[in-house]
N, C-alpha and C positions, 0 to 999 in steps of 0.2 A: 503492499498497501505505501503515494504519495506520502511522504511529509506532510504537515501540514504550509506552508506559508506561510512566514511573519512579518506581517505591513508597519511600516516604525514609520512615526510621525515623531516631527523634533524641532519649536519654536520656542521664543522668550515668550513668561510668561508675560498680559496682557492683564486692564483691568477692565472686565466682562467686556470684551469682544466682538465685535461682530460677530454675524448664523455662519461669516465662513471660517472660523476660528474653530468653531463646534463643529462644522464639516466634516471639517482633517480628522480631528483628534475625536469622531463616531464611526471614522474609517480605516482608520488601523486599529492594532493590539497591542501597541507600546506606545506609548505619548509620553516622550521625554523631554520635560518642561527645563530649560534650557537655561536657565537660573548664576553658574558662570562663564559668562559671555558680558561683557561690562556694558551700564545703563546705556542710554538714550535721552538724553535731554528732548523734551516736543516733541519725543512718540505717544509711543498705543500703554508704556510699561505699568503706568499712574495716571494716564487719563481716558475716558468713552465720549463720546456726544450721548447726550440726550435729546426729547423734543421737548424742546419751552415755548408753550405762544406761537405754534407748527415752524419754530428754526429752530437747528439741530445747536446747541450749545454742551460747550464742556461740563464733562463734570468730573471730579477725581478725587484720588484719596493722596491725603495731604501726608509730603515726609517729608523729612533730618537728615539733612546732610548728601541730598540729595548728588551725586556727580556721573560726566558719563568717565571718571576717572576708575570708578567705585566698579566692582561686580556689584550685580544686581542682587544675589545675595548679602551684597554688605550695603546697601543699606538699609536706613530704614521707615515702617510706617510712623507716622504723626498719631500715638493714639489722645491726641484731646476729648474730652469729650463734647466740651463745646466743637470739636469742627465735626466728632459723626452725628453730634444732634444735628447743624446746619446741614448737610448734605442727606438724613433722615426727611426733613420739614421739605429736602429741594423736590424727594423723592412724590413723599404726599403729595404732595402740592399742583403738578404737573403730570404724575400718575392716576389716583388716589378717583377716580373715576373710570379707569379703564378695566373694561370689563373680566379681567382675571392677576387683577388688584391683590385679593386675598387670598389669594392661591402664592404671591409672585412675595410679596409684602414682608412676609418675615421669612420667607429664607434671605433676600436683600439686605433685609434689614441685620437676619443674625449672620451673614460675613460681612457686613460693614463695622456689629459693629465685637466681632469674635478680637483679641487680646493680643493678638498676632505681634511682636514686633518688628521679626520679619520681613522684611519688601518681597523677598520672593513665594517665603512658609503662607505670609496674607493671600496670594495668589495663590497661591493652591488652593488654598480652602478652600475659596471659593469654588472656582476648576468640582470641586472632590462634590458641591454639596450640589450645585445645577445642574451638575451629569446624576449627581443620584435621582432629582429629581422630575427630569428628563429619561430615566434609565438608560445613560448610557455609562457600560462598563470596560472599555476599555482601561489598562494597566497603566496609570499611573507615574513615570520613574521622574526621579529628582536629579539633573546634569549631575550636580557636583557627586555625589551618592556616587554617578561611578567612576571605579580602577581602570580611568582612559590615561594615554601622554598628552600633556596638557598642556605639550608646549606647539605639539600643531597648530592647526588655524582652518579656519575657514570651511572650507569643503573638503579637503583630509579628515580635521576634524570631524564632518559627520558621518563621514564612511567607516568612521575609529568605530566611531557609534556603535551606527550601523552592524558590523562585524559584534566588538561585544554583545550587540542583541540576537545572534543569525540572523537577522534580517535576511530575507529574499526580498523587499520593493521597500523607498523608501516617500514616501507620496508626504507633497511640499506645499504649502499656496502656491498659488500663480505669478506670485508677484518674484516667487524664488525663481523664474526661466532664466535669467543674467544672472543666478551666483553659478550655478552646478551643469556639470557635461554629463549629456546621456553616457559616451565612452568609454567618461573616467568613473562613472560605475557600474557601467555595462563593465571594465575591468576586472570591476570587486569582488564581480557574480550580483549585483542589485542593480533591480529597474528602479529605474530613477517615472515619477510621475508626477501630476500637480495637479492640484482642486480650485477646478475655475466655477464658481458659485454663481447659477443658475438668474436668472430677475427674481427678485422676492419681491413679493407686492401686497398686501394684507393695509388695511383700516386701522387709522388711525388716527380718531375722531374726524369728526371732519374737514378735516388739509388736507391739501393735497402730498402727497406721497411723498417720501423723508427716508429715501433708499441709505442700506450701508452703518442704520443707528448701531450703538451696544444694543448687548442677548437683553439689559432690559426691558428695552423695549418690545423688542420679540414678545417674549413672555408674558407685558403686562398688557399684551394686544389677543396672544394669538392662545390654543388650549391647550396643553401638556401635546394631548395626540396629531397636535394641523402641525406646533413648530419638529416635531419627527419627524414628519415627514418633507418639512423646510431641511432635513438635515441627509436627506436625501436627492437635494434639489440641486445637485452641481453637473461636472462635469470633469473626464477624469482626464488629461490630456497628455499623451505616451510618446513617445521616440517617431515610434510611425505615424499621428496623425501630429506628427513637427511637418515629419519628409512629405507630408500630399500637403500640407501648406507651400511649402518651399517651393516643391512641384508646378504647384494654379498661378505661386509666385510668378517664375520666374520665363511661365505659357501665355499666364498674362500682358508681361512685360517683352 
C-alpha cells in the first residue's frame, strides 16, 4: 500500500488573518507557525482589517518592543487590560448586530484577553481556538521547536523544514510564487503548490462588499458551515498549470 502523502505549510503567524490563510492551514496535514523569523513592522503579524462604518480599518494587538531586528517570538504583547477592553468594545460596536456575533464573540474575547506575553504564543493560541470552532484538525507545529539548521535562509530553510517533517508536498500562499522554485523543490523530492483564493463574497450588513478582511469579519457574518465551505474555495496552482500559462502567453505574443 502506498504511504500517505504528507502536505506541509509554513507561514509567519498573523493576527486574525484573512480567509486565504485559513484555507492554506486547512489544506495541509502539518502547519508550521514560523515564529523564529524576523518581525515585520507594517505587515500582518500584529494587525488586520475589520469593517468600521462600511470601510476597512486596521485593528491590532498592542505590542511592547516590536522591532524588525527581533524575531517574532522575541516580541511581547502589551497585556494592559485597558487596551484589551478598548479592542473588545470596538468589536462589540462594529459587529454587535452581525448574525453570528453571539457564537463568535466569546471565542474572539478569549483570544484577546489571553495572558500570553510572547506574541508567537498569543497568535498560536488564536489559531488553536478558531481551528477548534471550524473543525480544522491540521497539526500545528512551532518552528522554533524543530531541531533544524538555523543558518539556512529563505527557500533552503523551508525545504529543510519540509524534509524534517517528511513532506511530499509543500503548500504556500499564492503571494509566494516569486520566492520559490519548482525545480529546487522537485530536486528535494517535494511537490510545490500554491493556494490561490477564489472570489468569496458574502453579506456585510447593507454595505457594498469589502473583500479580504480579517477572519473575524468572515465569522461574524457567516455560519460555521458556510465558512467551512469557503475553506475549499481556492485554486491549487501546480507546476503544470504554470507551464500551460507560459505556453499560452508565448502563443499570444
